[in-house]
N, CA and C atoms of all chains as a GROMACS GRO file, in nm:
protein
  564
    1MET      N    1   4.321   2.062  -0.619
    1MET     CA    2   4.270   2.132  -0.533
    1MET      C    3   4.318   2.227  -0.386
    2PRO      N    4   4.339   2.315  -0.376
    2PRO     CA    5   4.449   2.389  -0.314
    2PRO      C    6   4.407   2.383  -0.153
    3THR      N    7   4.525   2.372  -0.082
    3THR     CA    8   4.482   2.410   0.074
    3THR      C    9   4.556   2.529   0.122
    4ILE      N   10   4.454   2.540   0.213
    4ILE     CA   11   4.477   2.633   0.266
    4ILE      C   12   4.529   2.591   0.443
    5VAL      N   13   4.648   2.666   0.509
    5VAL     CA   14   4.687   2.614   0.601
    5VAL      C   15   4.642   2.685   0.695
    6VAL      N   16   4.622   2.699   0.822
    6VAL     CA   17   4.597   2.759   0.934
    6VAL      C   18   4.720   2.726   1.043
    7GLU      N   19   4.752   2.834   1.124
    7GLU     CA   20   4.841   2.754   1.214
    7GLU      C   21   4.862   2.864   1.355
    8VAL      N   22   4.814   2.804   1.450
    8VAL     CA   23   4.732   2.798   1.571
    8VAL      C   24   4.855   2.764   1.687
    9MET      N   25   4.886   2.879   1.786
    9MET     CA   26   4.959   2.879   1.868
    9MET      C   27   4.915   2.925   2.044
   10PRO      N   28   4.934   2.834   2.113
   10PRO     CA   29   4.897   2.907   2.239
   10PRO      C   30   4.986   3.050   2.264
   11LYS      N   31   4.884   3.122   2.355
   11LYS     CA   32   4.945   3.268   2.370
   11LYS      C   33   5.053   3.289   2.419
   12ALA      N   34   5.146   3.371   2.373
   12ALA     CA   35   5.274   3.393   2.426
   12ALA      C   36   5.301   3.406   2.572
   13GLU      N   37   5.180   3.488   2.653
   13GLU     CA   38   5.185   3.511   2.833
   13GLU      C   39   5.112   3.405   2.846
   14LEU      N   40   5.102   3.263   2.831
   14LEU     CA   41   5.023   3.194   2.881
   14LEU      C   42   5.068   3.080   2.892
   15LEU      N   43   5.122   2.975   3.009
   15LEU     CA   44   5.196   2.880   3.016
   15LEU      C   45   5.135   2.785   2.903
   16ASP      N   46   5.244   2.680   2.868
   16ASP     CA   47   5.192   2.566   2.779
   16ASP      C   48   5.250   2.460   2.836
   17PRO      N   49   5.150   2.379   2.907
   17PRO     CA   50   5.187   2.289   3.002
   17PRO      C   51   5.232   2.185   2.899
   18GLN      N   52   5.192   2.126   2.799
   18GLN     CA   53   5.222   2.081   2.673
   18GLN      C   54   5.384   2.082   2.636
   19GLY      N   55   5.399   2.210   2.591
   19GLY     CA   56   5.556   2.251   2.549
   19GLY      C   57   5.626   2.247   2.681
   20LYS      N   58   5.572   2.232   2.782
   20LYS     CA   59   5.702   2.268   2.918
   20LYS      C   60   5.764   2.129   2.945
   21ALA      N   61   5.628   2.018   2.908
   21ALA     CA   62   5.686   1.887   2.938
   21ALA      C   63   5.727   1.838   2.815
   22VAL      N   64   5.751   1.891   2.698
   22VAL     CA   65   5.830   1.840   2.571
   22VAL      C   66   5.965   1.907   2.656
   23ALA      N   67   5.985   2.000   2.709
   23ALA     CA   68   6.097   2.066   2.646
   23ALA      C   69   6.148   1.964   2.799
   24GLY      N   70   6.083   1.931   2.895
   24GLY     CA   71   6.158   1.896   3.021
   24GLY      C   72   6.188   1.736   2.939
   25ALA      N   73   6.141   1.664   2.889
   25ALA     CA   74   6.187   1.579   2.775
   25ALA      C   75   6.268   1.558   2.748
   26LEU      N   76   6.335   1.704   2.637
   26LEU     CA   77   6.441   1.716   2.588
   26LEU      C   78   6.548   1.721   2.677
   27GLY      N   79   6.492   1.772   2.750
   27GLY     CA   80   6.642   1.836   2.885
   27GLY      C   81   6.701   1.726   2.944
   28ARG      N   82   6.590   1.602   2.929
   28ARG     CA   83   6.648   1.457   3.038
   28ARG      C   84   6.737   1.397   2.906
   29LEU      N   85   6.677   1.374   2.754
   29LEU     CA   86   6.753   1.323   2.641
   29LEU      C   87   6.912   1.416   2.633
   30GLY      N   88   6.888   1.523   2.650
   30GLY     CA   89   6.953   1.676   2.671
   30GLY      C   90   7.123   1.615   2.725
   31GLN      N   91   7.120   1.531   2.864
   31GLN     CA   92   7.222   1.515   2.914
   31GLN      C   93   7.313   1.410   2.875
   32THR      N   94   7.291   1.333   2.745
   32THR     CA   95   7.341   1.261   2.679
   32THR      C   96   7.368   1.285   2.525
   33GLN      N   97   7.281   1.391   2.502
   33GLN     CA   98   7.312   1.435   2.342
   33GLN      C   99   7.349   1.628   2.348
   34SER      N  100   7.453   1.640   2.341
   34SER     CA  101   7.497   1.808   2.368
   34SER      C  102   7.436   1.897   2.298
   35ALA      N  103   7.414   1.838   2.117
   35ALA     CA  104   7.300   1.917   2.058
   35ALA      C  105   7.140   1.948   2.091
   36LEU      N  106   7.131   1.887   2.188
   36LEU     CA  107   6.962   1.939   2.254
   36LEU      C  108   7.034   1.977   2.382
   37ALA      N  109   7.112   2.013   2.446
   37ALA     CA  110   7.104   2.124   2.583
   37ALA      C  111   7.066   2.256   2.564
   38ASN      N  112   7.139   2.303   2.437
   38ASN     CA  113   7.078   2.451   2.421
   38ASN      C  114   6.955   2.475   2.379
   39VAL      N  115   6.810   2.407   2.391
   39VAL     CA  116   6.696   2.430   2.364
   39VAL      C  117   6.634   2.493   2.486
   40THR      N  118   6.565   2.590   2.448
   40THR     CA  119   6.547   2.686   2.553
   40THR      C  120   6.413   2.663   2.605
   41GLY      N  121   6.295   2.652   2.528
   41GLY     CA  122   6.169   2.610   2.560
   41GLY      C  123   6.073   2.573   2.426
   42VAL      N  124   5.976   2.518   2.476
   42VAL     CA  125   5.934   2.457   2.358
   42VAL      C  126   5.766   2.495   2.338
   43ARG      N  127   5.714   2.574   2.248
   43ARG     CA  128   5.537   2.560   2.313
   43ARG      C  129   5.477   2.498   2.160
   44VAL      N  130   5.376   2.409   2.179
   44VAL     CA  131   5.285   2.338   2.090
   44VAL      C  132   5.193   2.400   2.043
   45GLY      N  133   5.154   2.430   1.921
   45GLY     CA  134   5.055   2.461   1.846
   45GLY      C  135   4.972   2.323   1.805
   46LYS      N  136   4.867   2.386   1.689
   46LYS     CA  137   4.834   2.347   1.588
   46LYS      C  138   4.820   2.348   1.483
   47ARG      N  139   4.845   2.253   1.331
   47ARG     CA  140   4.837   2.282   1.221
   47ARG      C  141   4.725   2.249   1.192
   48PHE      N  142   4.663   2.276   1.134
   48PHE     CA  143   4.492   2.238   1.049
   48PHE      C  144   4.568   2.257   0.844
   49GLU      N  145   4.492   2.138   0.769
   49GLU     CA  146   4.514   2.161   0.651
   49GLU      C  147   4.391   2.183   0.557
   50ILE      N  148   4.353   2.284   0.541
   50ILE     CA  149   4.168   2.309   0.501
   50ILE      C  150   4.192   2.278   0.394
   51SER      N  151   4.193   2.167   0.281
   51SER     CA  152   4.125   2.140   0.138
   51SER      C  153   3.972   2.178   0.125
   52ILE      N  154   4.013   2.283   0.031
   52ILE     CA  155   3.870   2.346  -0.085
   52ILE      C  156   3.894   2.346  -0.202
   53GLU      N  157   3.719   2.324  -0.231
   53GLU     CA  158   3.680   2.342  -0.374
   53GLU      C  159   3.672   2.448  -0.450
   54GLY      N  160   3.762   2.467  -0.560
   54GLY     CA  161   3.748   2.533  -0.615
   54GLY      C  162   3.870   2.712  -0.561
   55GLU      N  163   3.895   2.774  -0.652
   55GLU     CA  164   4.045   2.865  -0.622
   55GLU      C  165   4.024   2.892  -0.475
   56ALA      N  166   4.147   2.963  -0.416
   56ALA     CA  167   4.177   3.014  -0.276
   56ALA      C  168   4.200   3.096  -0.308
   57ASP      N  169   4.095   3.216  -0.325
   57ASP     CA  170   4.082   3.353  -0.362
   57ASP      C  171   4.110   3.443  -0.223
   58ALA      N  172   4.088   3.557  -0.227
   58ALA     CA  173   4.065   3.604  -0.104
   58ALA      C  174   3.886   3.616  -0.044
   59ASP      N  175   3.838   3.577  -0.138
   59ASP     CA  176   3.684   3.545  -0.061
   59ASP      C  177   3.725   3.401  -0.009
   60ALA      N  178   3.743   3.298  -0.049
   60ALA     CA  179   3.782   3.174   0.059
   60ALA      C  180   3.876   3.221   0.155
   61LEU      N  181   4.030   3.286   0.102
   61LEU     CA  182   4.081   3.344   0.278
   61LEU      C  183   4.070   3.387   0.329
   62ALA      N  184   3.938   3.490   0.321
   62ALA     CA  185   3.876   3.540   0.416
   62ALA      C  186   3.781   3.423   0.497
   63ALA      N  187   3.736   3.382   0.410
   63ALA     CA  188   3.596   3.275   0.500
   63ALA      C  189   3.688   3.164   0.630
   64VAL      N  190   3.801   3.074   0.557
   64VAL     CA  191   3.916   3.065   0.646
   64VAL      C  192   3.920   3.143   0.772
   65ARG      N  193   3.960   3.262   0.738
   65ARG     CA  194   4.011   3.393   0.860
   65ARG      C  195   3.924   3.367   0.987
   66GLU      N  196   3.784   3.384   0.901
   66GLU     CA  197   3.684   3.387   0.988
   66GLU      C  198   3.669   3.251   1.052
   67LEU      N  199   3.710   3.127   1.054
   67LEU     CA  200   3.654   3.017   1.060
   67LEU      C  201   3.794   2.987   1.156
   68ALA      N  202   3.891   3.070   1.134
   68ALA     CA  203   4.038   3.054   1.221
   68ALA      C  204   3.992   3.130   1.330
   69ASP      N  205   3.913   3.207   1.384
   69ASP     CA  206   3.874   3.314   1.474
   69ASP      C  207   3.774   3.208   1.508
   70THR      N  208   3.698   3.175   1.479
   70THR     CA  209   3.637   3.150   1.586
   70THR      C  210   3.557   3.010   1.609
   71VAL      N  211   3.636   2.882   1.536
   71VAL     CA  212   3.577   2.743   1.488
   71VAL      C  213   3.738   2.655   1.571
   72LEU      N  214   3.827   2.710   1.451
   72LEU     CA  215   3.950   2.649   1.482
   72LEU      C  216   4.051   2.700   1.591
   73SER      N  217   4.009   2.816   1.641
   73SER     CA  218   4.132   2.872   1.799
   73SER      C  219   4.034   2.936   1.884
   74ASN      N  220   4.090   2.898   1.999
   74ASN     CA  221   3.973   2.945   2.137
   74ASN      C  222   4.073   3.083   2.170
   75SER      N  223   4.022   3.190   2.124
   75SER     CA  224   4.117   3.373   2.127
   75SER      C  225   4.108   3.407   2.293
   76VAL      N  226   4.038   3.311   2.365
   76VAL     CA  227   4.103   3.334   2.531
   76VAL      C  228   4.267   3.280   2.532
   77ILE      N  229   4.284   3.124   2.494
   77ILE     CA  230   4.451   3.096   2.557
   77ILE      C  231   4.471   3.113   2.397
   78GLU      N  232   4.455   3.105   2.267
   78GLU     CA  233   4.510   3.051   2.134
   78GLU      C  234   4.521   3.205   2.018
   79ASP      N  235   4.582   3.220   1.985
   79ASP     CA  236   4.633   3.305   1.825
   79ASP      C  237   4.684   3.254   1.709
   80VAL      N  238   4.636   3.258   1.628
   80VAL     CA  239   4.614   3.252   1.504
   80VAL      C  240   4.723   3.337   1.443
   81VAL      N  241   4.830   3.245   1.414
   81VAL     CA  242   4.989   3.274   1.372
   81VAL      C  243   5.012   3.252   1.237
   82GLY      N  244   4.916   3.266   1.167
   82GLY     CA  245   4.974   3.214   1.020
   82GLY      C  246   4.826   3.151   0.938
   83ILE      N  247   4.814   3.188   0.870
   83ILE     CA  248   4.696   3.169   0.700
   83ILE      C  249   4.774   3.192   0.562
   84HIS      N  250   4.772   3.088   0.502
   84HIS     CA  251   4.873   3.047   0.401
   84HIS      C  252   4.812   2.954   0.286
   85VAL      N  253   4.830   2.942   0.155
   85VAL     CA  254   4.798   2.885   0.079
   85VAL      C  255   4.902   2.773   0.022
   86GLN      N  256   4.862   2.663   0.005
   86GLN     CA  257   4.988   2.574  -0.011
   86GLN      C  258   4.903   2.452  -0.158
   87ASP      N  259   4.960   2.420  -0.223
   87ASP     CA  260   4.917   2.377  -0.368
   87ASP      C  261   4.823   2.254  -0.331
   88ALA      N  262   4.902   2.227  -0.227
   88ALA     CA  263   4.872   1.998  -0.227
   88ALA      C  264   4.864   2.001  -0.064
   89PRO      N  265   4.785   1.872  -0.048
   89PRO     CA  266   4.790   1.904   0.112
   89PRO      C  267   4.943   1.861   0.150
   90SER      N  268   4.983   1.840   0.233
   90SER     CA  269   5.150   1.808   0.280
   90SER      C  270   5.191   1.674   0.260
   91SER      N  271   5.310   1.656   0.228
   91SER     CA  272   5.364   1.549   0.228
   91SER      C  273   5.486   1.531   0.312
   92ALA      N  274   5.571   1.422   0.365
   92ALA     CA  275   5.667   1.433   0.476
   92ALA      C  276   5.780   1.470   0.374
   93VAL      N  277   5.852   1.494   0.476
   93VAL     CA  278   6.020   1.589   0.388
   93VAL      C  279   6.153   1.477   0.404
   94ALA      N  280   6.240   1.477   0.296
   94ALA     CA  281   6.282   1.392   0.309
   94ALA      C  282   6.398   1.372   0.404
   95MET      N  283   6.705   3.500   1.967
   95MET     CA  284   6.706   3.389   1.964
   95MET      C  285   6.615   3.311   1.883
   96PRO      N  286   6.690   3.228   1.776
   96PRO     CA  287   6.599   3.216   1.657
   96PRO      C  288   6.481   3.070   1.704
   97THR      N  289   6.398   3.117   1.667
   97THR     CA  290   6.273   2.976   1.707
   97THR      C  291   6.329   2.916   1.534
   98ILE      N  292   6.310   2.727   1.611
   98ILE     CA  293   6.322   2.624   1.500
   98ILE      C  294   6.126   2.612   1.496
   99VAL      N  295   6.066   2.603   1.387
   99VAL     CA  296   5.943   2.535   1.385
   99VAL      C  297   5.933   2.405   1.297
  100VAL      N  298   5.868   2.326   1.377
  100VAL     CA  299   5.869   2.185   1.315
  100VAL      C  300   5.734   2.118   1.276
  101GLU      N  301   5.730   2.105   1.177
  101GLU     CA  302   5.567   2.052   1.140
  101GLU      C  303   5.509   1.971   1.148
  102VAL      N  304   5.419   1.826   1.237
  102VAL     CA  305   5.388   1.742   1.215
  102VAL      C  306   5.251   1.732   1.169
  103MET      N  307   5.191   1.651   1.049
  103MET     CA  308   5.060   1.626   1.048
  103MET      C  309   5.039   1.427   1.036
  104PRO      N  310   4.971   1.400   1.047
  104PRO     CA  311   4.905   1.285   1.011
  104PRO      C  312   4.965   1.273   0.928
  105LYS      N  313   4.960   1.127   0.853
  105LYS     CA  314   4.953   1.064   0.733
  105LYS      C  315   4.891   1.064   0.633
  106ALA      N  316   4.860   1.062   0.488
  106ALA     CA  317   4.789   1.099   0.446
  106ALA      C  318   4.696   0.977   0.385
  107GLU      N  319   4.736   0.889   0.417
  107GLU     CA  320   4.653   0.767   0.376
  107GLU      C  321   4.581   0.704   0.526
  108LEU      N  322   4.635   0.772   0.598
  108LEU     CA  323   4.573   0.693   0.766
  108LEU      C  324   4.420   0.836   0.730
  109LEU      N  325   4.350   0.761   0.837
  109LEU     CA  326   4.204   0.834   0.892
  109LEU      C  327   4.222   0.956   0.980
  110ASP      N  328   4.225   1.113   0.995
  110ASP     CA  329   4.215   1.173   1.067
  110ASP      C  330   4.090   1.194   1.137
  111PRO      N  331   4.094   1.106   1.253
  111PRO     CA  332   3.945   1.138   1.320
  111PRO      C  333   3.933   1.296   1.370
  112GLN      N  334   3.977   1.378   1.424
  112GLN     CA  335   3.990   1.485   1.483
  112GLN      C  336   3.930   1.563   1.350
  113GLY      N  337   4.049   1.570   1.265
  113GLY     CA  338   4.027   1.596   1.130
  113GLY      C  339   3.853   1.629   1.031
  114LYS      N  340   3.811   1.455   1.067
  114LYS     CA  341   3.709   1.424   1.002
  114LYS      C  342   3.605   1.499   1.093
  115ALA      N  343   3.558   1.526   1.234
  115ALA     CA  344   3.539   1.620   1.353
  115ALA      C  345   3.508   1.696   1.264
  116VAL      N  346   3.629   1.793   1.258
  116VAL     CA  347   3.652   1.918   1.212
  116VAL      C  348   3.511   1.975   1.111
  117ALA      N  349   3.574   1.897   1.008
  117ALA     CA  350   3.546   1.861   0.880
  117ALA      C  351   3.369   1.904   0.856
  118GLY      N  352   3.319   1.739   0.992
  118GLY     CA  353   3.179   1.736   0.986
  118GLY      C  354   3.123   1.906   1.026
  119ALA      N  355   3.173   1.907   1.170
  119ALA     CA  356   3.140   2.067   1.228
  119ALA      C  357   3.120   2.178   1.140
  120LEU      N  358   3.215   2.169   1.024
  120LEU     CA  359   3.212   2.293   0.908
  120LEU      C  360   3.110   2.284   0.819
  121GLY      N  361   3.099   2.127   0.840
  121GLY     CA  362   2.987   2.118   0.725
  121GLY      C  363   2.862   2.170   0.793
  122ARG      N  364   2.842   2.161   0.916
  122ARG     CA  365   2.689   2.161   0.964
  122ARG      C  366   2.659   2.331   0.961
  123LEU      N  367   2.781   2.370   1.013
  123LEU     CA  368   2.780   2.575   1.010
  123LEU      C  369   2.807   2.607   0.887
  124GLY      N  370   2.821   2.509   0.746
  124GLY     CA  371   2.793   2.584   0.618
  124GLY      C  372   2.678   2.559   0.535
  125GLN      N  373   2.583   2.508   0.617
  125GLN     CA  374   2.482   2.537   0.602
  125GLN      C  375   2.389   2.622   0.605
  126THR      N  376   2.447   2.770   0.676
  126THR     CA  377   2.445   2.828   0.695
  126THR      C  378   2.542   2.972   0.634
  127GLN      N  379   2.648   2.919   0.622
  127GLN     CA  380   2.785   3.009   0.546
  127GLN      C  381   2.808   2.972   0.426
  128SER      N  382   2.718   2.994   0.288
  128SER     CA  383   2.766   2.905   0.217
  128SER      C  384   2.926   2.946   0.186
  129ALA      N  385   3.016   3.041   0.221
  129ALA     CA  386   3.154   3.010   0.193
  129ALA      C  387   3.258   2.926   0.243
  130LEU      N  388   3.185   2.872   0.374
  130LEU     CA  389   3.183   2.737   0.410
  130LEU      C  390   3.192   2.638   0.349
  131ALA      N  391   3.096   2.622   0.252
  131ALA     CA  392   3.006   2.448   0.193
  131ALA      C  393   3.093   2.417   0.069
  132ASN      N  394   3.210   2.477   0.040
  132ASN     CA  395   3.329   2.448  -0.071
  132ASN      C  396   3.436   2.367   0.045
  133VAL      N  397   3.446   2.351   0.207
  133VAL     CA  398   3.538   2.274   0.262
  133VAL      C  399   3.512   2.118   0.207
  134THR      N  400   3.664   2.073   0.166
  134THR     CA  401   3.613   1.907   0.097
  134THR      C  402   3.671   1.818   0.233
  135GLY      N  403   3.783   1.901   0.294
  135GLY     CA  404   3.879   1.810   0.451
  135GLY      C  405   3.894   1.894   0.507
  136VAL      N  406   3.999   1.832   0.628
  136VAL     CA  407   4.036   1.913   0.714
  136VAL      C  408   4.124   1.799   0.767
  137ARG      N  409   4.267   1.834   0.794
  137ARG     CA  410   4.357   1.750   0.868
  137ARG      C  411   4.374   1.833   1.004
  138VAL      N  412   4.427   1.784   1.093
  138VAL     CA  413   4.486   1.838   1.220
  138VAL      C  414   4.639   1.733   1.248
  139GLY      N  415   4.727   1.845   1.283
  139GLY     CA  416   4.849   1.802   1.285
  139GLY      C  417   4.890   1.892   1.438
  140LYS      N  418   5.012   1.890   1.424
  140LYS     CA  419   5.092   1.996   1.537
  140LYS      C  420   5.217   2.061   1.475
  141ARG      N  421   5.240   2.179   1.568
  141ARG     CA  422   5.326   2.334   1.521
  141ARG      C  423   5.390   2.298   1.674
  142PHE      N  424   5.557   2.274   1.651
  142PHE     CA  425   5.633   2.292   1.742
  142PHE      C  426   5.722   2.395   1.712
  143GLU      N  427   5.749   2.474   1.839
  143GLU     CA  428   5.771   2.634   1.828
  143GLU      C  429   5.928   2.615   1.950
  144ILE      N  430   6.023   2.560   1.891
  144ILE     CA  431   6.174   2.536   1.919
  144ILE      C  432   6.276   2.658   1.954
  145SER      N  433   6.273   2.710   2.088
  145SER     CA  434   6.342   2.798   2.106
  145SER      C  435   6.495   2.765   2.108
  146ILE      N  436   6.575   2.803   2.050
  146ILE     CA  437   6.717   2.748   2.094
  146ILE      C  438   6.791   2.857   2.122
  147GLU      N  439   6.939   2.861   2.208
  147GLU     CA  440   7.024   2.896   2.210
  147GLU      C  441   7.140   2.925   2.143
  148GLY      N  442   7.194   3.046   2.078
  148GLY     CA  443   7.285   3.006   2.018
  148GLY      C  444   7.230   3.044   1.836
  149GLU      N  445   7.345   2.980   1.728
  149GLU     CA  446   7.266   3.068   1.614
  149GLU      C  447   7.186   2.888   1.571
  150ALA      N  448   7.092   2.941   1.432
  150ALA     CA  449   7.046   2.833   1.437
  150ALA      C  450   7.102   2.763   1.288
  151ASP      N  451   7.238   2.741   1.318
  151ASP     CA  452   7.307   2.636   1.150
  151ASP      C  453   7.251   2.522   1.211
  152ALA      N  454   7.331   2.490   1.058
  152ALA     CA  455   7.315   2.334   1.038
  152ALA      C  456   7.310   2.228   1.138
  153ASP      N  457   7.406   2.197   1.197
  153ASP     CA  458   7.439   2.178   1.327
  153ASP      C  459   7.260   2.164   1.416
  154ALA      N  460   7.227   2.265   1.463
  154ALA     CA  461   7.093   2.307   1.526
  154ALA      C  462   7.018   2.226   1.423
  155LEU      N  463   6.961   2.221   1.335
  155LEU     CA  464   6.903   2.179   1.260
  155LEU      C  465   6.865   2.012   1.243
  156ALA      N  466   7.013   1.995   1.216
  156ALA     CA  467   6.987   1.837   1.210
  156ALA      C  468   6.956   1.792   1.395
  157ALA      N  469   7.026   1.894   1.451
  157ALA     CA  470   6.942   1.841   1.584
  157ALA      C  471   6.822   1.770   1.574
  158VAL      N  472   6.803   1.888   1.549
  158VAL     CA  473   6.622   1.955   1.553
  158VAL      C  474   6.518   1.850   1.488
  159ARG      N  475   6.588   1.817   1.346
  159ARG     CA  476   6.523   1.716   1.236
  159ARG      C  477   6.539   1.564   1.329
  160GLU      N  478   6.638   1.545   1.382
  160GLU     CA  479   6.642   1.394   1.480
  160GLU      C  480   6.595   1.372   1.578
  161LEU      N  481   6.548   1.506   1.621
  161LEU     CA  482   6.461   1.558   1.759
  161LEU      C  483   6.306   1.502   1.693
  162ALA      N  484   6.262   1.606   1.580
  162ALA     CA  485   6.113   1.620   1.519
  162ALA      C  486   6.169   1.424   1.491
  163ASP      N  487   6.196   1.377   1.465
  163ASP     CA  488   6.178   1.221   1.357
  163ASP      C  489   6.191   1.126   1.464
  164THR      N  490   6.226   1.164   1.623
  164THR     CA  491   6.233   1.050   1.703
  164THR      C  492   6.115   1.057   1.822
  165VAL      N  493   6.142   1.212   1.860
  165VAL     CA  494   6.066   1.220   1.950
  165VAL      C  495   5.898   1.270   1.962
  166LEU      N  496   5.912   1.398   1.845
  166LEU     CA  497   5.829   1.507   1.835
  166LEU      C  498   5.714   1.441   1.765
  167SER      N  499   5.742   1.318   1.680
  167SER     CA  500   5.647   1.251   1.616
  167SER      C  501   5.655   1.108   1.636
  168ASN      N  502   5.542   1.052   1.622
  168ASN     CA  503   5.479   0.902   1.624
  168ASN      C  504   5.518   0.843   1.435
  169SER      N  505   5.653   0.787   1.402
  169SER     CA  506   5.659   0.773   1.222
  169SER      C  507   5.512   0.676   1.208
  170VAL      N  508   5.513   0.597   1.299
  170VAL     CA  509   5.367   0.493   1.228
  170VAL      C  510   5.248   0.545   1.186
  171ILE      N  511   5.245   0.661   1.256
  171ILE     CA  512   5.098   0.736   1.229
  171ILE      C  513   5.108   0.896   1.165
  172GLU      N  514   5.243   0.958   1.190
  172GLU     CA  515   5.238   1.103   1.124
  172GLU      C  516   5.398   1.105   1.034
  173ASP      N  517   5.394   1.220   0.964
  173ASP     CA  518   5.487   1.243   0.912
  173ASP      C  519   5.557   1.407   0.941
  174VAL      N  520   5.671   1.471   0.937
  174VAL     CA  521   5.727   1.554   0.970
  174VAL      C  522   5.710   1.621   0.852
  175VAL      N  523   5.619   1.743   0.857
  175VAL     CA  524   5.624   1.779   0.674
  175VAL      C  525   5.690   1.927   0.691
  176GLY      N  526   5.741   1.968   0.802
  176GLY     CA  527   5.805   2.090   0.772
  176GLY      C  528   5.933   2.090   0.867
  177ILE      N  529   6.023   2.189   0.844
  177ILE     CA  530   6.127   2.278   0.951
  177ILE      C  531   6.185   2.316   0.893
  178HIS      N  532   6.091   2.439   0.992
  178HIS     CA  533   6.238   2.592   0.968
  178HIS      C  534   6.233   2.700   1.052
  179VAL      N  535   6.292   2.747   0.989
  179VAL     CA  536   6.385   2.860   1.083
  179VAL      C  537   6.305   2.996   1.091
  180GLN      N  538   6.223   3.052   1.196
  180GLN     CA  539   6.232   3.190   1.199
  180GLN      C  540   6.241   3.268   1.299
  181ASP      N  541   6.265   3.393   1.324
  181ASP     CA  542   6.361   3.500   1.396
  181ASP      C  543   6.301   3.459   1.533
  182ALA      N  544   6.166   3.473   1.527
  182ALA     CA  545   6.103   3.485   1.687
  182ALA      C  546   6.026   3.377   1.740
  183PRO      N  547   5.930   3.436   1.901
  183PRO     CA  548   5.838   3.276   1.859
  183PRO      C  549   5.711   3.393   1.804
  184SER      N  550   5.621   3.282   1.718
  184SER     CA  551   5.538   3.370   1.663
  184SER      C  552   5.435   3.470   1.727
  185SER      N  553   5.331   3.586   1.666
  185SER     CA  554   5.259   3.645   1.756
  185SER      C  555   5.132   3.641   1.650
  186ALA      N  556   5.028   3.694   1.736
  186ALA     CA  557   4.902   3.750   1.665
  186ALA      C  558   4.937   3.773   1.514
  187VAL      N  559   4.825   3.675   1.413
  187VAL     CA  560   4.822   3.766   1.297
  187VAL      C  561   4.757   3.930   1.295
  188ALA      N  562   4.762   4.031   1.178
  188ALA     CA  563   4.630   4.095   1.264
  188ALA      C  564   4.501   4.080   1.216
   0.00000   0.00000   0.00000
């Protein structure tokens, strides 16, 4: 059962308050951990995993692209930055 | 200025209410659009883009992995499913 991944990020030209908050928190942590001191910005977006029946063929991808543009993202403030197929739902990296 | 992408998804064995809501909405839309009728599940996670100064070398990736595990994800309910480097912040796909 293939999984189609849709990635949505806030538009680059808009303020991302959630990302700003994370960057601020990292900055405060970074005062004691030098590896974090060189983070210059954080943006937070969404990642959808859509499981479908059947083949992840061009028709399925076109349908998901349509979905991504109309339902999964708000085109006023967000961009769909990636749509790709993976074979199975994600599991944790080691 | 390289960007490190961190992908966080809810653990596979846990209910994802946001994903269920999206799947339900797609199901209702799918009654008139047959291409959506074969969606069997949706899970919603987060995607962080972390801009850093300097090189995205092993040290930087190790620092970001540490961050991902401690700050960007809640290990009780979420898994870090991917950490990778991209050259620039994402822009919209055509």
